[in-house]
N, CA, C and O of each residue as an XYZ file, in Angstrom:
312
protein
N     -22.245    -15.023    -15.739
C     -20.882    -14.606    -15.458
C     -19.955    -15.681    -16.029
O     -20.155    -16.869    -15.780
N     -18.959    -15.271    -16.781
C     -18.059    -16.241    -17.374
C     -16.816    -16.450    -16.506
O     -16.548    -15.677    -15.587
N     -16.074    -17.496    -16.811
C     -14.926    -17.904    -16.002
C     -13.849    -16.822    -15.878
O     -13.375    -16.589    -14.766
N     -13.441    -16.152    -16.955
C     -12.432    -15.094    -16.790
C     -12.877    -13.986    -15.833
O     -12.066    -13.442    -15.083
N     -14.161    -13.658    -15.864
C     -14.667    -12.625    -14.961
C     -14.622    -13.101    -13.506
O     -14.274    -12.333    -12.608
N     -14.972    -14.356    -13.280
C     -14.917    -14.930    -11.931
C     -13.482    -14.947    -11.422
O     -13.226    -14.619    -10.264
N     -12.557    -15.324    -12.279
C     -11.138    -15.370    -11.897
C     -10.632    -13.965    -11.560
O      -9.893    -13.790    -10.592
N     -11.025    -12.968    -12.349
C     -10.599    -11.588    -12.086
C     -11.138    -11.103    -10.747
O     -10.421    -10.448     -9.991
N     -12.393    -11.419    -10.448
C     -12.981    -11.021     -9.166
C     -12.267    -11.724     -8.012
O     -11.986    -11.111     -6.982
N     -11.975    -13.010     -8.190
C     -11.274    -13.779     -7.148
C      -9.869    -13.212     -6.913
O      -9.427    -13.110     -5.769
N      -9.162    -12.843     -7.996
C      -7.814    -12.274     -7.866
C      -7.875    -10.946     -7.119
O      -7.039    -10.675     -6.257
N      -8.864    -10.121     -7.451
C      -9.019     -8.837     -6.787
C      -9.337     -9.024     -5.307
O      -8.785     -8.321     -4.461
N     -10.225     -9.967     -4.989
C     -10.579    -10.248     -3.598
C      -9.367    -10.746     -2.809
O      -9.146    -10.326     -1.674
N      -8.589    -11.637     -3.411
C      -7.386    -12.142     -2.743
C      -6.387    -11.020     -2.481
O      -5.777    -10.966     -1.413
N      -6.219    -10.128     -3.450
C      -5.283     -9.012     -3.277
C      -5.747     -8.093     -2.156
O      -4.928     -7.634     -1.360
N      -7.037     -7.819     -2.078
C      -7.569     -6.976     -1.003
C      -7.338     -7.632      0.350
O      -6.944     -6.963      1.304
N      -7.579     -8.936      0.441
C      -7.356     -9.653      1.702
C      -5.884     -9.638      2.092
O      -5.557     -9.496      3.271
N      -4.995     -9.782      1.113
C      -3.562     -9.731      1.419
C      -3.154     -8.340      1.881
O      -2.329     -8.204      2.785
N      -3.723     -7.310      1.272
C      -3.420     -5.941      1.715
C      -3.868     -5.721      3.153
O      -3.172     -5.063      3.926
N      -5.010     -6.258      3.513
C      -5.484     -6.149      4.901
C      -4.516     -6.857      5.853
O      -4.178     -6.323      6.909
N      -4.078     -8.042      5.482
C      -3.139     -8.784      6.329
C      -1.812     -8.039      6.441
O      -1.219     -7.974      7.518
N      -1.348     -7.476      5.321
C      -0.108     -6.696      5.340
C      -0.240     -5.477      6.243
O       0.704     -5.128      6.951
N      -1.388     -4.833      6.227
C      -1.613     -3.670      7.077
C      -1.529     -4.058      8.550
O      -0.982     -3.314      9.364
N      -2.074     -5.227      8.886
C      -1.992     -5.702     10.272
C      -0.551     -5.980     10.673
O      -0.132     -5.643     11.780
N       0.204     -6.592      9.775
C       1.618     -6.863     10.079
C       2.400     -5.566     10.202
O       3.290     -5.454     11.046
N       2.081     -4.593      9.375
C       2.754     -3.302      9.447
C       2.446     -2.611     10.772
O       3.326     -2.007     11.386
N       1.197     -2.703     11.203
C       0.790     -2.059     12.451
C       1.529     -2.649     13.650
O       1.758     -1.953     14.639
N       1.900     -3.918     13.569
C       2.616     -4.556     14.671
C       4.121     -4.619     14.408
O       4.862     -5.280     15.136
N       4.565     -3.917     13.349
C       5.980     -3.888     12.977
C       6.527     -5.288     12.747
O       7.617     -5.620     13.215
N       5.777     -6.102     12.032
C       6.139     -7.494     11.798
C       6.241     -7.774     10.300
O       5.609     -8.703      9.798
N       7.031     -6.976      9.589
C       7.194     -7.166      8.151
C       8.273     -8.193      7.875
O       9.245     -8.312      8.620
N       8.087     -8.936      6.790
C       9.076     -9.932      6.400
C       9.974     -9.476      5.269
O      10.868    -10.213      4.853
N       9.751     -8.268      4.763
C      10.533     -7.749      3.644
C      11.227     -6.449      4.040
O      10.815     -5.755      4.969
N      12.301     -6.143      3.298
C      12.929     -4.838      3.517
C      12.031     -3.759      2.925
O      11.034     -4.074      2.277
N      12.367     -2.510      3.137
C      11.500     -1.407      2.698
C      11.226     -1.426      1.200
O      10.089     -1.233      0.772
N      12.264     -1.658      0.404
C      12.086     -1.653     -1.053
C      11.207     -2.819     -1.504
O      10.310     -2.635     -2.327
N      11.452     -4.003     -0.977
C      10.644     -5.164     -1.319
C       9.210     -5.013     -0.869
O       8.281     -5.404     -1.575
N       9.034     -4.446      0.305
C       7.699     -4.223      0.843
C       6.923     -3.237     -0.028
O       5.749     -3.459     -0.323
N       7.571     -2.157     -0.436
C       6.927     -1.159     -1.284
C       6.505     -1.774     -2.613
O       5.395     -1.533     -3.087
N       7.383     -2.562     -3.210
C       7.072     -3.219     -4.486
C       5.905     -4.186     -4.324
O       4.996     -4.218     -5.153
N       5.936     -4.971     -3.255
C       4.866     -5.938     -2.983
C       3.527     -5.227     -2.805
O       2.525     -5.653     -3.380
N       3.494     -4.160     -2.025
C       2.254     -3.399     -1.806
C       1.738     -2.799     -3.115
O       0.535     -2.806     -3.372
N       2.640     -2.286     -3.930
C       2.238     -1.698     -5.205
C       1.591     -2.744     -6.115
O       0.582     -2.466     -6.763
N       2.175     -3.952     -6.164
C       1.620     -5.019     -6.991
C       0.254     -5.470     -6.474
O      -0.671     -5.679     -7.258
N       0.130     -5.618     -5.159
C      -1.160     -6.012     -4.590
C      -2.215     -4.936     -4.829
O      -3.366     -5.248     -5.133
N      -1.829     -3.689     -4.694
C      -2.767     -2.589     -4.928
C      -3.252     -2.578     -6.368
O      -4.430     -2.342     -6.635
N      -2.336     -2.835     -7.295
C      -2.718     -2.880     -8.704
C      -3.703     -4.024     -8.956
O      -4.704     -3.835     -9.647
N      -3.424     -5.214     -8.398
C      -4.323     -6.354     -8.555
C      -5.677     -6.092     -7.912
O      -6.702     -6.561     -8.408
N      -5.690     -5.345     -6.811
C      -6.937     -5.053     -6.108
C      -7.726     -3.942     -6.790
O      -8.871     -3.678     -6.424
N      -7.120     -3.292     -7.777
C      -7.810     -2.223     -8.482
C      -7.772     -0.901     -7.744
O      -8.589     -0.018     -8.005
N      -6.828     -0.757     -6.824
C      -6.688      0.483     -6.054
C      -5.727      1.401     -6.798
O      -4.590      1.024     -7.083
N      -6.188      2.599     -7.107
C      -5.355      3.548     -7.837
C      -4.554      4.382     -6.852
O      -5.078      4.812     -5.824
N      -3.282      4.611     -7.164
C      -2.464      5.434     -6.250
C      -2.991      6.857     -6.178
O      -3.496      7.408     -7.157
N      -2.860      7.434     -4.996
C      -3.320      8.799     -4.781
C      -2.130      9.735     -4.732
O      -1.015      9.345     -4.387
N      -2.397     10.968     -5.082
C      -1.375     12.003     -4.957
C      -1.223     12.294     -3.468
O      -2.171     12.746     -2.825
N      -0.051     12.041     -2.920
C       0.142     12.171     -1.486
C       1.071     13.314     -1.116
O       1.807     13.233     -0.133
N       1.035     14.377     -1.904
C       1.850     15.532     -1.555
C       1.216     16.280     -0.392
O      -0.007     16.334     -0.262
N       2.046     16.842      0.432
C       1.586     17.595      1.595
C       0.945     18.889      1.127
O       1.525     19.623      0.326
N      -0.248     19.168      1.625
C      -0.977     20.380      1.274
C      -1.088     21.250      2.527
O      -1.898     20.972      3.412
N      -0.287     22.282      2.597
C      -0.238     23.147      3.770
C      -1.607     23.777      4.046
O      -2.020     23.875      5.202
N      -2.300     24.197      3.007
C      -3.601     24.840      3.185
C      -4.608     23.882      3.829
O      -5.333     24.267      4.746
N      -4.651     22.644      3.351
C      -5.566     21.647      3.932
C      -5.173     21.346      5.375
O      -6.037     21.163      6.233
N      -3.875     21.294      5.639
C      -3.397     21.048      6.991
C      -3.858     22.154      7.936
O      -4.324     21.878      9.042
N      -3.729     23.392      7.501
C      -4.137     24.526      8.336
C      -5.649     24.521      8.561
O      -6.113     24.859      9.650
N      -6.419     24.140      7.540
C      -7.869     24.036      7.702
C      -8.219     22.987      8.756
O      -9.061     23.224      9.623
N      -7.573     21.841      8.675
C      -7.830     20.768      9.639
C      -7.418     21.191     11.045
O      -8.122     20.908     12.015
N      -6.289     21.862     11.153
C      -5.818     22.316     12.458
C      -6.783     23.331     13.065
O      -7.068     23.283     14.261
N      -7.283     24.243     12.244
C      -8.241     25.231     12.731
C      -9.531     24.559     13.177
O     -10.121     24.940     14.187
N      -9.964     23.563     12.424
C     -11.181     22.842     12.775
C     -11.009     22.110     14.106
O     -11.889     22.168     14.965
N      -9.894     21.431     14.277
C      -9.639     20.683     15.512
C      -9.485     21.624     16.695
O     -10.012     21.346     17.772
N      -8.778     22.722     16.520
C      -8.610     23.656     17.642
C      -9.930     24.308     17.996
O     -10.161     24.610     19.167
N     -10.800     24.536     17.035
C     -12.121     25.083     17.298
C     -12.972     24.117     18.083
O     -13.770     24.542     18.918
N     -12.823     22.812     17.838
C     -13.585     21.817     18.579
C     -13.140     21.756     20.033
O     -13.948     21.516     20.930
N     -11.847     21.976     20.258
C     -11.317     21.940     21.618
C     -11.812     23.086     22.484
O     -11.866     22.964     23.707
N     -12.171     24.195     21.858
C     -12.642     25.363     22.600
C     -14.160     25.421     22.669
O     -14.733     26.361     23.222
N     -14.803     24.410     22.104
C     -16.259     24.372     22.160
C     -16.942     25.212     21.120
O     -18.163     25.362     21.162
N     -16.207     25.762     20.196
C     -16.814     26.584     19.159
C     -16.287     26.194     17.797
O     -15.504     25.254     17.663
N     -16.719     26.920     16.798
C     -16.245     26.643     15.450
C     -15.676     27.862     14.813
O     -15.227     27.809     13.668
């Protein structure tokens, strides 16, 4: 393993650890940045961590499937 590869792995690991810490701060509502700064910071860390953004559009059909599944579990059937 060469030095550039080690550095890239270390950068990715650090970004993942920072994302975990940010998630904990978000869960406790303890952010140090405004919404725009926070979004930019998360995007940069995600890019360094090698995390690709997902399409996060609301899918009504998937929502209805999940709702039907959950309501079926509550009644003891499927």
